[in-house]
N, C-alpha and C positions, 0 to 999 in steps of 0.2 A: 331456576325455572322448574316448574312442575311438569310432570309427565302428562301431556294432553295429546289427543288425537284430533286432527282437523279433517272434516269431511263435509259433504253437501248436506243441506237440510232436507229432510223428507217430510211429507205431509203429516206423518204421525208425530212429528216434533212440535207442531204448532202450539199446543197447550203448554208444554214445558218452556218453550221460548217466550210465550206471553208472560208466564210467571217470572222468568229470568228478567225480561224487559222491565216489568214493573218493579222488581227488586232493585235493578241496576239504576233506574231513573228516579227512584225516591230521593237519593242523595242530590241529584240535580234539582229536583223540585224543592228540596230544602234550601239549597244554595240560592235559588232564585225566588223563593217564597211563592211558588206557583204550582199547585197540584193539577193544573189543567194542561200540562205539557202533552203534546200529541202521543208520545210513547206510553203515557199513563192512561190515556183515554181511548186508545185504539182497541177495537173489539176483536174478538177471536176471528170473526168472519173477515174483517178488514186485513188482519195479519195473515190469515191463510191465503187470501188473494194476493197480497204483496209478496209473500214468500214463494208463491207459485209462479210469479211473473219476473221476479228479480233473481240475480245471482245471490244465493244465500249460503253461508258457511256456518258451521257450528264447531265449537271446541268441546270435547268430552273428556271426562276423567271417569273411567269405568263406565257406568251407565248414566252418569249425571251430565247434563248439558251445562257447562260452566261459562260459556261465552258464545257470542254470535256476531255476525256482521253481514250487511247486505250491500249490494252494489248494482249499478245499472250502467250500461254503456250508452252514452248519448253523444252521437257524432264521434269525435276523436278523443273523448274524455271518459274515464271511468269515474262515476259519481258514487262515492262511498258513503254509507250512512249506517246509523244505529250500531256502531261498534260498541259492544257491551261485554262486561265480565261480571260474574257474580261478585257482589260486594265483599264476601269473605275471602276471595281469591285475587283481588286486585293487587297490582304491584308485583306480580310473580311471572310476568312475561307472556301471559295469555293474550293480552291485547296486541302485543307485538307480533305474536305468531299469527293471529287472525288478520292483522293488517298486511303482513307480508304475503300470506296465502291469497288474500283477495286481489292484491296487486298482481301476483303471479298468474292468476286466472285470466287476466287481461293482457298478458305479455304478447306483444306483436299485434294487438288489436287497437291500441290507443296510444296517443302520444303524451297524455298527462293524466294524473289522478287528482280528483278534487273532493273536498269534504268541508264540513263546517261544524263548529261547536259554539257554545255560548261564551261570551266574553269573560265570565267569571270562572269558567272551567279550566283553571290554570294547569291542572295535571294533564288534561286532555291535550291542551295546546303544547305543553312540553313534550308529550309523547310524539305528537305529529312532527314537531320541529326536529326532534332527535332522529326521525326517520326521513328527513330531507324535505319536509313540507314547509312552505313559506306562506305567511299571511299575505293575501292579495287584496282583500277589501274587508270592510266592516260595515254591516248593515244594521241600522237601528230598527228593531222590531216594535218595541214599546219604549216608553220613556225610561224604563229600568233595564231593558234587555237589548243587547246587541249580539249579532251573530258574526263570528270571525270566520271568514272563508279562507281556506288554505289550498295550496296547489303544489304538486310535485311533478317534474318532468319524468316521463316513463323511462328515459334512458339513463337516469341517475341511480 
């Protein structure tokens, strides 16, 4: 595991997180043959508004933001989204650190954690299952793409 620091996203981080997001989601776009994925088309202004209203954490190595995750409490669930790690640093435990940190932020406030990923994103699904998430449904978005929704009880 690399030496990273996890902290809250600040307004000054928006540009760097947008760059990270685009880099991280290029591989997803290639996997699905679709460059119009929302993380790739999101504007700076849209991202700034989202980061300002959601729980948002970043992973840094030195001065570089190398990962990020967002979440929002809805009712009794924490909905986790856009967990991403710089492509050159994937597989080194940064995603795990971010996932654990965002769950910890909601401790005592929710009874479950929820997230989703594309059906072809096998590495993502393996990561979530290793951390106690269970697939609960699959939603067909287009003829070629399905979203796998996963859930984890907060007391596990």
